[in-house]
N, C-alpha and C positions, 0 to 999 in steps of 0.2 A: 387952496385947500378944498373948495368944492369940485374942483375938476378932479382930484384924487378919490372923493366920495363917489363920483359918478361912475369912475373906472371901475372901483370895488363892486358897485352895484351890477355893472354890465357882466362882469366875471361871475358873481355868483348866479344871476339869470342863466349864462351860458352853461355853468355847471349843472344847475338843476335840469336844464333841457337835455343834457348828455345822460344824467342818471335815469330819467324817464325813458330814453331810446334803448337804454341797458336793459331796464326791465322788460320792456316790450320785446327785445331780441331774445332774452333769457326765456321768456314765455314761448315764443315761437320754436326756440330748440326743444324745448320739453314736448310741445305738441308733435313736432316732427319725429322725436323719440318713440313716442307713443305709437304714433301711425306705423313706423317701420316694425315694431314689436308686434302689432296687431296683424301685419300683413304677413309677417314670419310665421306666426302661430296659424293662421288660416291656410297657408302654403303648406306647412307640415301636415296639418290634418287631413288636407285633400291628397297628398301624396301616400299617405298611411291607408286612407279609404281605398285608394285605386290598387294599391299593391294587394291588399286584402281581397279585393273583388276580381282581380284580373285572373284569366284562365291560365291553365298550367303552362301552355307554350308560350305566353307573354313573359313569364317569370323564368324561363330557361337561359343558362348563361351561355354565351358564346363559347365556342370551342377554343378560340384563340385566348379569351380571358381565362379558361378554365386551366390552361397550362401554367399561368403565373400564380394561380391560388394553391392553397395548402394541398399537397397529393393525398389520395384517398390511399390508406394502408390499412392492412389489416392488424390486428392487435399482436400477431405473432411476428409480423414483419418489423413491426416497430420496437418490439423487444429485442428482436436479433439485432438491429441496427444500433443499439445504445451500448456505449462502452462502460464496462465495470469500473466503478470508481467509489471511493469513499466520500459520503455526502456530508458536508458540514452544515446545511440548513437544519437537519433535523437530528443532529447526532447527540447521543448522551455521553459516549467516552470517545472513540475514534472514528465513528462514522461508518464501520464495517457493516452492522446490520442495516441500516438504512440504505448503504449503496447495494447490497445483495437485494433487499426487497425491491428496490427502483429497478434493479436489472432483470429480475424475473417477473415483476408485474405483481408483487405481493404486497399487502399492506404492511407497514412496518412493526405494527404491534404483533402481528402473526410472526413475522420472522424473528423478533425478539423473544416470543414466548417459545418457539421451537428451539432457539439458541440456549435459552435458560434450561430446557428440558434435558438437551444435549449435554450441558454442563453438569447438571445433576446426575443424570443416568450413566454417563461414560467417563466423567471426571478430566475431561481434557479440553473442555471448552474454552478455558482461558488460554491454554497454550496455542489452540487453533486460531484463536482470535488475535494473539500477538502476532502469529505468523502472517495471517491475512492482512492484519493492519500494517506491517512491514511491505507486503507484496503488492497490495492493491493501491493504485495512486490515487491522491486526493483530487477532488474536483475543483475546478476552478470557474465553473460557469453554473448558472442555474439548471435545473432539471428539464425544463421544457419552455421553449419561447413560442408563444401563440402567434401565429400570422394572421393579418387581417383578410376577413373574406371579403371578395368585391361585393359592391353594393349591387342590388337587383336592378335591371333595366326597366324603367317605366316611362310612359309618355308624360311629357310635361302638361300640367293641367292650364287650362285657359285662363284661369284666376290668377296666374303668376305673372300675367304679362306685365302689369305695373310694379311687379317686385324687382329690387335691383337685380341685374344680372351679374353673374360670378365670371371672373375671368378665367383664362385657361390656366393662369399661374396658381390659382387657389381652386382645387377640385372640391366637389362638394362632400361634406363628411359622410362617411359610411359607417355602417353600424359594424362592431367589431364582434365577430362571431367565433368564440372558442369552441373547437370540437370537442364533444363530450368525451371526458376520460373514461377509458375502458374500466369496468368495474371487475375487480378481482374476483376470480371464481376459483376458491381454495380446492374444491372437489376436481375442477378440471385442471389445475396445476399437478396436484398429486397423481391423478390418473394418466395424464399425458407424460410427464416428465420425471417427477421424483420418483415413482413406482418404478419406471424402467431403469433409472440410474441405480436405485438401491438393488433391484433384482440382478443387474449385471454384475455388480459387486459381489452380491451373495453367490451368484452362478459362479464366478472364477474362484471365490474362497472355497465353495463347496466342492468344485473340481479338483482343487489342490488338497483339501482334506481327505477327499475320497480317494486319490491316487495315494495319498500318505498311508491311509488306512488298509488299502489294498497291497502295498508294500510290506507292511508291518505283518499282515496276517496272510500274505502269499494267496490271495483269493483269485486274481487274475494274473495270467502269464504277462511278463514283461512287454512281448510284442503286441499283445491285445490291448495292455494299457496304453501304449503309445499310439497306436492305430485309432482307439476309440477318441483319444484327445485331439489328434489331428481332424479326425471326422467331424467332432463338435465344433473345432475352430472353423473349418471350411463351412459347415452348415450355417453356422452364425453369421459367416461372410457373405454367403449367397442370400440368405433372408435379408441382410441388412441392403444389399444391393438392390434387390427387388422392391424394397420399401422406400428407397431414397426419393422417388418421386412425389409421393404422397404423404409420407411421413419421414421428413430429413432429420428431424432431431432423433426420433426412436431409431431410425435406421443408423446414424452416426454413434449411438450408444452401443448397438448390437457390432458395429464394424470395430470398434475399439476394444470390446471385449473379446472378439475374435483374435485380434493381434495379440492381446495379452496371453490367451491361451495357447496360440501357435509359439510364442516365446518360451512359455513354460514347458511345453512338451519336447521342444528341442533341447533345452537345458537339462531336462530329466533325461532323454534318451542319451545324452553324451555322458553326463557325469555319473547318473545312479547305474545304469546298464551297459555303458559301453557298446551301444547298438550302432551309433553312427562314429566314423573316424572325426579326427578334430578337424580337418579341412572341410568336411562336410558339414558338420556342425557350425563352424565359423561362417560357410557360405551361406547356410539357411538363416542365420541370424542377421547377416548382412542384408539378406533378401527381405527378410521381414521388417527390418529396419526401413529400407527403402520404399516397401509398400505402405508402412505406417506413415511415414513422412509425406509421401504421395497423397495418401488419403486424408490427412489432416489438413494439406494445403488445398485440396480439391473442394473438400467440405466447408474449408476455411472456419474450422472449429477446433478451439484448444482441447476439448473432451475426448477427441480421438489421439491427440497426442499424450494427455494425462493418462487415459486408461491403457494405450498401447504402449507407450514408451516409459512413462514413469510408472505404471502399474507393473511393469516387467521387473523394475527394481525389488519388488517385495518377494519375488519366487525364491531366492535363496533363505530368505528369512522365514517363509511360510514352511519350507521342508527342513529348515535348520541344517541346511547342507552347503557346502562350498567353502567354508573357512579353511578347511585341509587343503584346499587345491586354490590358492591365491590367484595363481597364473590364470585359471580357468574364469574364476569370479571376476578378476579385474578385466580380464578380454571381453568377457559379457557387457560388464557395465561400460567399457570403453566403446563398444558397437553401439550401445544405446545413445551414449553422449554425442558420437559423431553424428547420429540422426537428428539431435537436437540442435547440433551445431549448423546442419544444413538449413534447418529451420529458421536458424537466427539470421540467415542472409535475406529470408523471405518476409518473416514476420517478426515482430516484437512482442512475445508472450511472456511478459515477466513472470507470472506464477509459474509457468513452465519451467523456466530458467531458474527461478529461485529453489524449487523443489528438487530439481535434478542436483543443482549446485550443493544444497544441504545434504541430501542422501548420498550422493558421491563421496564427499569428504567425510561424511560420519561413519560410512562402511570401511574406508581406507583407514581413518584415524583409529576405529576401533580395532580393526585386525592389525594395526601398528602397534598398539598399546599391549595387545594381549599375545599376539602370536609372533610377532616379528623376531627373528634371529639373524645376527648380522651374518654370521657365516653362511647360512643358507638363503637368505632373501635379500641381500644387500643390493644387487644389481637389479633384479625385478622390481624390488620397492622403489629404487631411484627412477627406474624407467617409467612406471605407471604415475609415478607422483608427477614427474615432469609432463606426461602426456595429459593427465587431468587437468594440469595447471594450464596447459597449452589450449586444450580444448575450450575451457571457461574464459580464459583470456580472450580469444578469438570470439567466442559467442557474445561476451558482453561488449565487444567493439564493433562486431561486423555490421549490425543494423545501424548503429549510430554513425559509422564511418560512411555507409552507403546512402543513408538518409540525411546525414549530416545534422542529426539531432542534437539538442543540448541535453547534458547529464543532469540527473536529478540526484538527489542526495544518496537513494539507496543504490544506485549504479555506482557512486563512488564508493560506497561501503563495500559492494560485492567485489569491485575490482581490488581494492585494498585488502580485504579479507582474502581473496584467492592468492594475491601475491604472498602474503605474509605466511599463509597456511603452508604453501609451497616451500618458502624459504625455510620456516621452522621444521618440516620434516626433512627437508635436505640437510640442514644444519646438523641435525640429531643422527641422520645416517653416517656422514662424514666423519663426525666427533668420535664415533665408536670404532672408527679404523686405527690402525696403528700409528700412520704418520697423518692422522685426520687434522690437527691442529695446524699443520703446516699449509694446509689447503681450504681452511675456513674463509680466509680473506679472499682467495680467488673464486670461491663460490659465491661470496656475496657480490664480487665485481662481475660476475657472470650474470647475476640477477639484474645489475644495472646495465648490463650491455644489452640484455633483452628489452628491457623498457627504453633503452636508447635507441635501438633500432625501430621500435614502433614510433617513439617520438619523431625520429627522423623522417619515416616515411609519411607520418600524418601531416607533417610540416611540408615536406617537399612535394607532396601532391596534393596537398590542401584537402585531406579527407575528413576533417573534422573541425568544429569550432575551437576557438583558442583555449576555452577552459579545459576541454578533453586533453590538448596538447600539453596545457600547463601541468594537468594532472599527472600525465604519465612522465613528464619531464621531471616533476616533484618526486616521482618514484625512484627515478634515475638518481637523483640527489640524495636521497633517503638510503639507498643501498650503499652508494659512495661513502656516506656519512658513517653508516654502520660498518663498513670494510676496515675503517681506520682503527678503531679500539679492538677488532676482531683480529687483525693481523698484526698490528704493532702494539707498542706497550710505552708507559712513561710519558715524559713530555712531548714525545713525537705526535701522541693523539691530540694534545692540546693544540700544538702548532699547526697541525692540518686543519682542524676546525676552526682555528682562528683564521686561516687563510681562506677556507671555504665561506666563513661568515662575512668577511670583508667582500669577497667576490660577489655573493648574492645580494648584499646590502647595496654594493656599489651599481650593480646590474639594475637591481629595482628603483633605486633613486634616480640615477642618470638617464636609464631607458624608460621610466615610468611603467615598470613591469610589476603589478602589486603582488603576484604570487611569489617573486623571487624576494621581495621585501619580507613579505609574511614569513616564508621560510629561513629567513636570516635570523628572526628572533629566537626561535628554538636552538638553532645553533649557536647563537651567543650565550644562552644559558648552558647549553652544553660544555662549550670550552670554558666557561667560568666554573662550573663544577669540576672538570677534569683538573683545572688549575688548582682548586682547593684541595683535589686528591694529591696532587703533586707536592702542594705545601705539607699536606700531612706525611707525605713520605720522606721528605727531607728532613722534617722535624724529627720524625722517629729515627732517621739515621744518626743523627746529632747525638742520640742517646747510646747509640750501639757503638761500643769500644772499636770493633774492626772497622767499622764504617767512617770514623772520625778522621781518619787519615785522608780519606777520598774527598772529604767535604771541605771545600775551601770558599769561606763567605765572600758574597759579592763576585765570584768568579767561578760560578757553576751553571749547569744548564736550565735548573730551574728559576734562578734569578733573571737569565736571560730571557726565558719563556714568559716570566712574570710581566718583564717591562716590554715585550712585543705585544703581549696581551693588553696591557694598559694604552699602548699606542693604537693598537687596533680599536679599542673602545673610544679613544680620543678621535679617531677618524670618523667612526660611525656616529660619534655625537656631533662632529662637523659637518657631515652630510645630512644629518637629521635636521640641523638648523638652517643649512645652506639651501636646501633643495626641499620643494614640496614633497608631501607624502604620495605614493603611489597605491598603497593597500588602503581600500575604502574602509576598513575598521579602523585604521590609524587615524582617518580625518575626523572621526567623532571626537568632540570637545573632551569628553572626560577620559576616554582611552588615550587620546593625543597627550593629555597632561601626565598620564599614569606611565606613558612609554618615556615621556620626556624626562620624568624625575627617576624613573628606573634605569635609564642609561646613563644618567648623570651620576646616580648613586654607584652604579657599578664602576663607572670609570675611576670616580674618586676613591672608592673601596679597594679597587684592585691596585691602583698607585700608591696608596697608603700601604696596604698590606705586603706589598712585594719588598719594601725596606724592612717592614717591621718583622716579618719572618726572618730575614737575615740577621737582625740584631739578636732576635731570641736565640736562633740557633747558634749563634757564635758564643753566647755565654753558656748555652747548655752544652756545648762541645768542650769548653774550657773545663766546666764542672766535672764532666765525665772523665776526661783525661787526668785530672788532678786527683780524683779519687782512686784511680788505678795506681797512680805512681806514689802516692802517700798513705801510710798506715798508722801515722801517729794520731795524737788527739787534736793536734792544731788544725787539721783540715776541716774538722766538723765547722769550726767558725768560717773557715773559706767557703764551704758548700752554701753556708747560709748566706755568706757575703755575695757569691756568685749570683744567688737568685735575686738578692737586693740590687746588686749592679744591672742586671737584666731588666728588672721591672722599672728602675730608674732611668735607665737608658730608653726605655720604651715611652716613658713620660716625657723625657726631654725631647725625644724624636717627634712625639705628638705635638708638643709644643711648636717646634719648628715648621712641621708641615701644616698645623691650623695658621700659623702665621703666613707662610707663602701662600696659602689658599687665600686668605683675607686679602694679602696685597693683590694677586691676580684678579680678585673680584673687584676690589675697589679701583682699580686703575684699567682693566681690560674688558672684563664679562658685564660687571655692573647689574648682576641679576639678583632681584630680590629674593626669590626662594632660596637661592645660594647664600646670599647675605643672612636670611633668617637661619638657616641650617648651620652656618657658619658660627654664629654668636651662640646658638644654643650648644654647640660642641665645645666652645670657649668656655662656657660657664661650667659644664661638666668636667673638662680636663682641669679647669682652675681648681675646683672642688677637690678633684683626685689629688692634685699636687700639694694641696694645704693639707690633706689629711694622710693618705698613704704616702707620698712622695717625702713629706718631712720626716713621718715616722721611720721610713727606710733610711733617711740620712742619719737619723739618730742611732739606727742600729749599726751603720757603718762605722760611726764614731765610737761606738762601744768597742767593736772589733778592733778599731785603731789603738785603743786604750788598753786593750786586754794584752797581758804580759806574755803569756804563752804563744800567741800567735805572732807578737813581734819577734820574739826570740826564734822562731821558726823561719822567719824572714818572708811570712806570707802577706805582709801588710805593706801597703806603700802610702805615700803621701796623698794619692788621689782619693783614699778614703775620705779625707777632709776636702781636698780641691774640688771633687764633683759638686759639693755643695755650692760652691760659688759659681760654678759654670751654669747650674741650674738656675741659680738667681739671675744672672745676666741674660739668659735666655727668657726667664719669665719677665723681666722688664720689657725686652722687645715684644714679646707676645702681648702684654698689657697695652703697649704703645699701639700696636697695628688693631688691637681690639678697639682701642678708643676711635681710631680712625674710620673703622667699620661701623661704628655706632653713630659717626657725625654723618654717614651716608643717607640716613633716614630710612633704612629697611624696616625698622620697628618704631612704631608710634610711641616714643618715651622721651622724656627729659633726659637727652644723653649725658649731659653735664652731671645732673644728680646722680644718675645711675652709675657713671664712671667713678665719680668722686667718692660714692659710699662704698663700691667694690675696692677701689684703691684703698681707702682707709681700712677696712676690714683686712685686706691682704697685707697692709704693712703692719698692722697690729699683730697679726699671727704670725709674720716671719720675725719681727724684732721679738717677740715672745720665744719662738724658737731659738733665735740666736743668743738670747739671754742665757736660756738653758744651756744651749751648746758651750758657751765659753765658761759658763760656770762649772760645767763638767769636765773641761779640759784643764782648768786649774784647780780642781779637786775641791771646790766649795760649793757643791752641788746642794749641801744640806740648808744653806741660806737662801734657796731659790724663793721661798714664801716672801721673805722681806723684801729682796730686790724686784720681785714681779710685781708687787702692790706699788712701790714707788715707780716702776716703769710706767705701769699702766696709768698713774697719776700724771706723771710727766707728759705721756702721750695724748692723755685728754686734755691737758692744758694747751699743748701745740695745737690740737684740733680746734679749741676754743679760739686762739689767737688767730689761726689762719680762718676760722668763720667770721670773726669779727673784721679781719683785714679785708677779706674778698666778699665781704656781706653775703655769707651762706649760712642760712639758718639751719640748714639740715645738718652741717657739720658741727654746729654749736650743740644742737639737739644730741646727736650722736656722741658727742664728748661728755654730756652731762649723764647719759647712760652709761658710758664707760666708768665715770666716776661713781655712779650708783653701784654698778657691778664691783667695783674695788671696795667700797664701804661695806658691802655686803660679805664679800671675803674676807675683810679686815675683821669684822664683828662676830662673825659665825664660824670662821675657819683660823685665821692667823692668831687670834687673842688666845686660842686654845693651844697651840703648837709653838708659839715663839717664846723665847725667854724674854725676860725684862728688858735688857738692853735692845733687843731687837724690836720688841714692842714700843719701846720710847722712840727709836729712829722712825719707825714707820708711821706712828702717830703723829711726831712732829712734822714728817715729811708732808704727810697728806693734809694736815690742817694748813700749813704755810700755802701748800699748793691751792687749797679751796679758797683761802683768803686771797690769793693773788687773782683767782678766777672771779671772786665777788668785786675786787677793785676794778678789774677790766670791765666787767658790766656796768659798774658805777661811772667809770671814767668815760666810756663810750656809750653811754645809755641814749644819747642823742642819734647817733647812727643807727644802734638797734632798734630804736623807735620808729625812726624815718623808714627802716627797712620793713 
């Protein structure tokens, strides 16, 4: 014992010594940290003092280091090097004003103020804003990235000898010097840039108005007008060339205005005065176009192309001439567009392309809507529509193919708009010809062929990224899809769309091509809509007497098309669950669930409707034929019976279909969503059978008992037999519904639910059967008596089953039925029954109630234990 105490004391002393050493060690660490901090502060103060006192030559940066620092640029150069884009950092709506302000070096608030004034005074600010928002690309990077300037070179002070040395891998921290942001000078911007641009626009407009005025008032001879115009253009061109070295921006504006004036004078000399032959005017315009393109590329400025080429579009509008000579007008526009096409191989100036695209098709479509006459302009209109389409098609693809750039959303919109504008115009021209409808499908396939050639070239020579290839290939498939309903009719459209949808979906899933899978979904919707249209046509044909001979139920093209559609949807559903999705948007959880449910609903719906339509049309055909052949009073009942048979067979078919669907899901698919949907449809169908179905069966019984119809030989035993066929199908339906409940798709007590549903169904059917047989035997007046007795017997049966099977809910339901029977007895039967009937029903129900009471007393131990 003493030995253990000594060991404990020795360990405690050792622990105290270690704690003392820890305190000393912590104190030394703190002192060392303070010393290092003091040395760092002293070293920093010394370096700062030496930097301030050093002569200028000691603070010069080496030439080698200067090359790695931020380059010194003038404000003008920095502005020119920026790219015009919409800024998201300081935007209010679309970032257009902030992007323009950043591009020209103007404060954002000034640009917004100018834009507001422009909108209020000229009333087109919103429209221009939308155009710029669509044309100017969005910025994906910050406005400016400040580079770190190199730290000044100084000698190391002697006092830092004892300071810890930095290794080469950790360079000394340098102060970050951000170059001062140039202050925007509004007066300088207006004087140097804005005034010159406005002045050039006003000068061109003034020249056009002046020429117009001189024409109207015959102030100057035509020759002098043209010469003065050419001299003005050449003068501006010379002045611009002389000013290029010192004032490049101003020079570019003058040159662009000069080219617009030269365009204008050539157009006027040919169209208004006939001073130039056609070949010479064409040659001059080609020459001016080449010169404008060359100058725009040399200056590397869009403004020359905008003023020179795009400005030339406005000449016919300023003079209000040219509409009467569409060949001259469209040739003039085509020459300008060819110049823009050449630029597209060198530069990607999206605002230029967007404006030229919009103006060209606006001019053409306006002329087409107002002045087009097929007999006069058909060939010319088709030629220029195709030429414009081809020019812009190549324009939108050329730079992307050469540089292998990725397409933006606006590029896709422009390409699609160009394709469908051309298709719509061509369709309208061909449709107006005598045999135009025969060539509409060929024209649509011609469009598909054009895009197919581009797609093949892009793929064969690897000219673009796969998204552009998929886009053009998608256009091929779109026009092939459109050509089907354009050229064909009826169920052939549905069949071809079915084949196309299966092909695209198969390629998309098996080859992991998301675009093809995405394109398959609209085609699925299209062929389902076309199939619905086919169903409507064949349903209408069943009501037309001349068509009923041609219609053979279950052996017609529409039914075959319906089965093929159902098979196609089944295969698509198989691929959906068998292979992973290739389209990115389908992989999202919510969309994937929606697509899954949608495909399943379409498959089940098409399969169900395929047979339902045939059943409905069969009975409609019978009713139509019978109405023609018979004129007596009897067929009126038969027409009503035909409708009753049609609806009844639809209900029976629905019971069979849902039963088979439940079997397939219970033993093959075992899908919980399908199980829930199946049970919900079962409940609705059962309710329809018990209400509408039993009512229709009673209507058929009434027709069977009608003496007039029987005498005409219009009634058969099946008016009664269909009742028991439906009961047999209903029993099978309820059995499979019970099996579906046992699968556990819904969190319910399946035994209780099914027993209650079965009890209500049996009560409803035996009530209908009682009324049915009473009516057959001609004693329907006593139904009140027998109905009360039947309900009492059925309630007693339920109580016996409830006690035997120990099911309390059956006994409670039986008591409820007894209560309903007693209410009926005292509030209805007692006022309508004769004395004998009252005696019988009161005695019967009294005996039944006593039996129920006896059973409760006889088996009270079982009931209490339960």
